Every structure is written in structure tokens, then in C-alpha cells.
C-alpha positions in Angstrom: 16.4 3.7 2.9 14.3 1.1 4.8 12.0 -1.1 2.7 9.3 -3.6 3.4 10.7 -6.7 1.6 11.4 -9.4 4.2 14.6 -10.6 2.6 16.0 -7.1 2.0 15.0 -4.5 4.5 17.2 -1.8 2.8 17.1 -0.3 -0.6 19.8 1.8 -2.3 19.1 3.8 -5.5 22.2 5.6 -6.7 20.6 5.3 -10.1 16.9 5.7 -10.9 14.9 5.2 -14.0 14.5 2.5 -16.6 13.6 2.2 -20.3 12.1 -1.3 -20.3 8.6 0.2 -20.1 7.1 -3.0 -18.6 3.3 -2.3 -18.2 3.3 -3.9 -14.7 6.2 -1.7 -13.4 5.6 -0.5 -9.8 8.8 1.6 -9.8 7.6 3.7 -12.7 4.3 4.3 -11.0 6.2 5.4 -7.8 8.4 7.8 -9.9 5.5 9.4 -11.6 3.6 9.8 -8.4 6.4 11.2 -6.2 9.2 12.5 -8.4 7.4 14.5 -11.1 8.9 17.7 -9.9 12.4 16.2 -9.9 12.2 15.2 -13.6 9.0 16.8 -15.0 9.4 15.7 -18.6 10.0 12.0 -17.8 10.2 11.0 -14.1 11.5 7.6 -15.0 14.4 8.7 -17.3 17.6 7.0 -16.1 19.7 9.3 -13.9 22.8 8.9 -11.8 22.5 10.4 -8.4 26.1 11.0 -7.1 24.9 12.3 -3.7 23.6 8.7 -3.0 26.7 6.8 -3.9 28.2 6.9 -0.4 25.0 5.9 1.4 26.2 2.4 2.2 29.3 3.8 3.8 27.4 6.5 5.7 24.6 4.2 7.0 25.2 2.4 10.3 24.5 -1.3 10.0 22.1 -2.7 12.7 23.6 -4.8 15.5 23.1 -8.4 14.3 24.7 -10.1 17.3 21.4 -10.6 19.1 19.3 -11.6 16.0 18.7 -15.3 15.9 16.0 -15.5 13.3 17.9 -16.3 10.0 15.4 -14.5 7.7 15.4 -11.4 9.8 19.2 -11.4 10.1 19.5 -11.8 6.4 17.0 -9.0 5.7 18.8 -6.6 8.0 22.0 -7.1 6.1 20.7 -7.2 2.5 20.5 -4.1 0.4 18.2 -4.2 -2.7 20.4 -2.2 -5.1 18.8 -0.1 -7.9 15.3 -1.3 -7.1 14.1 1.8 -9.0 16.2 1.1 -12.1 17.9 -1.6 -14.1 21.6 -1.1 -13.4 22.6 -3.3 -16.3 20.2 -1.9 -18.9 21.7 -1.3 -22.3 21.2 2.4 -21.8 23.3 2.6 -18.6 26.8 4.0 -19.1 29.5 1.6 -18.0 31.0 4.4 -15.8 27.7 4.4 -13.7 27.9 0.6 -13.2 31.6 0.8 -12.2 30.8 3.6 -9.7 28.2 1.5 -8.0 30.4 -1.6 -8.0 33.2 0.4 -6.5 31.0 1.2 -3.5 29.9 -2.4 -3.2 33.5 -3.5 -3.0 34.2 -0.8 -0.4 31.4 -1.9 1.9 31.7 -5.6 2.7 29.6 -5.2 5.8 26.5 -5.1 3.5 25.1 -7.7 1.1 24.1 -6.1 -2.2 21.3 -7.6 -4.3 21.1 -6.9 -8.0 18.2 -7.8 -10.3 18.3 -7.2 -14.1 16.5 -8.1 -17.3 19.9 -7.9 -19.0 21.8 -10.8 -17.5 24.1 -11.1 -20.5 25.6 -7.7 -19.6 25.6 -8.4 -15.9 27.9 -11.4 -16.7 30.5 -9.1 -18.2 31.6 -7.7 -14.8 33.4 -9.1 -11.8 31.9 -9.1 -8.3 33.0 -9.5 -4.7 31.4 -12.2 -2.6 29.0 -9.8 -0.8 26.7 -9.7 -3.8 23.6 -11.6 -4.9 23.2 -11.6 -8.7 19.7 -12.1 -10.0 17.7 -11.9 -13.2 14.0 -11.5 -13.9 12.3 -14.1 -16.1 8.6 -13.2 -16.7 8.1 -14.9 -20.1 9.5 -17.8 -22.0 11.7 -15.7 -24.3 13.9 -14.7 -21.3 14.7 -18.3 -20.2 17.5 -18.9 -22.7 19.4 -15.8 -22.0 19.1 -16.3 -18.2 20.6 -19.8 -18.4 23.4 -18.6 -20.8 24.3 -15.7 -18.6 24.3 -17.6 -15.3 26.3 -20.5 -16.7 29.0 -17.9 -17.5 28.7 -16.3 -14.1 29.1 -19.6 -12.3 32.0 -20.6 -14.5 33.7 -17.3 -13.7 34.2 -18.4 -10.1 31.6 -16.0 -8.6 31.1 -17.1 -5.0 28.0 -15.1 -4.1 24.4 -16.0 -4.4 22.8 -16.4 -7.8 19.0 -15.9 -7.8 16.1 -16.1 -10.2 13.0 -13.9 -10.0 10.0 -15.3 -11.8 7.9 -12.4 -10.6 5.6 -11.7 -12.2 5.3 -15.1 -13.9 3.2 -14.2 -16.9 3.6 -17.5 -18.7 4.3 -21.1 -17.8 8.2 -21.3 -17.8 10.3 -24.3 -18.6 14.0 -24.3 -17.9 16.5 -26.9 -19.0 18.0 -26.8 -15.5 17.9 -24.6 -12.4 21.4 -25.7 -11.2 22.8 -22.2 -11.8 20.5 -20.7 -9.3 20.7 -20.8 -5.5 17.4 -19.1 -4.8 14.2 -18.7 -6.8 11.3 -16.2 -6.3 7.9 -17.0 -7.8 4.9 -14.7 -7.8 2.4 -12.5 -9.6 2.1 -8.7 -9.9 0.3 -6.1 -8.0 -2.1 -3.7 -9.8 -0.4 -1.0 -11.7 -1.7 2.1 -13.5 -1.6 0.0 -16.7 -2.4 -3.6 -15.6 -4.7 -5.3 -13.2 -3.4 -7.5 -10.4 -2.2 -10.9 -11.7 -1.8 -14.2 -10.0 -0.2 -17.1 -12.0 -2.2 -20.3 -12.0 -0.8 -22.7 -9.4 0.0 -25.4 -11.9 2.5 -23.2 -13.6 
């Protein structure tokens, strides 16, 4: 489906739901608002949606030949994958992950963006080059595991983009190095049903 993120105009959610229970989570708010009838007991319970697995293959890619703006061109090719889930959550069956990655390998015309709070598990899999691997670091405790996981990913020979999302940045973060990452996103959080809007101090 079409999204409104400049660097990824498409989203693909063959899996929905997450058990992190982050208070600032926009995805959970969306699920509760729009998908209560789908899963009345818990709209954000992790679920595999097999009817969506073939969406990348069945969706016609826009003609990029006339697009000269690099950001727009990138956005039209990028697919934010499992934006309504954490694909590498400890609760996600390996078979679900493998089913998603199989479609990624079969659709090299798209670039698939992954973002997880479990980068150690993300590092256990192999990926084709049409993938961006990312992890969210919102607090200091997540820094060490992000560095450890992405050192392993880089050492594996992964040739795609490695990215870091410090969004929302809830604390001042200090990394030993950022050399494992090609791209960094920094930001706050929008208002959710549980938390107010938050903007990190500029000095952070």
C-alpha cells in the first residue's frame, strides 16, 4: 500500500501485530482504531496474513526512468516491510520470517526496508542486496546490542544498506562508533493514546 514516508512510499504488512507494548507506538493505535473487528480480543496480536505475501510480485512498480530526483526515486522503489509489526520479535515463528524473506528474494525490483528492536535475531538470517536492515535505538540500553548485531551483519558480507533509527530518541545516546551504519534517522514521537508528543532536546 502507498504510504507517506518520503524515503519509503510503499508499505507491506504480511505480518501485523507486536508484543513490545511501547507506550508511544503509532501502529498499535492504528490497529485498535481500524482493525478491532478483525481481531476483537487483541487487535495488535501478531498474525501472519498469507493473502498479502504475494503483494510485491502483484504490484506494478512505477516507471523510474523519468524520475531525476534521487529522494523521490528512492522512495518510489523502497518498501517499508512490516511497519505494523516487528518481523524479528522473539514471538515471531521462524517460518513466518522465512516466508517473508522468500518473497524479498523473489522480487529484486523492490528494495525492502526492515526495522527491528531485536537486531541480534535479525543478524541470524541471510539477505539479498535489495534489503535495508535497520534497528531502533530509543534508549541507552539498546545501544550495545545494536552495535553487536550490526558488527556481525557487516562481517557476514551483507551488501545492502544498514540503518539506525533513533526515533523516538528518548534519552541522550552515546555509541562507541557509527561505522556499522550507512544511514541514521533521528527524531521524536508524535502524540499517542498513551504519551504526549515528544521532541528530544537539540543538544542530544
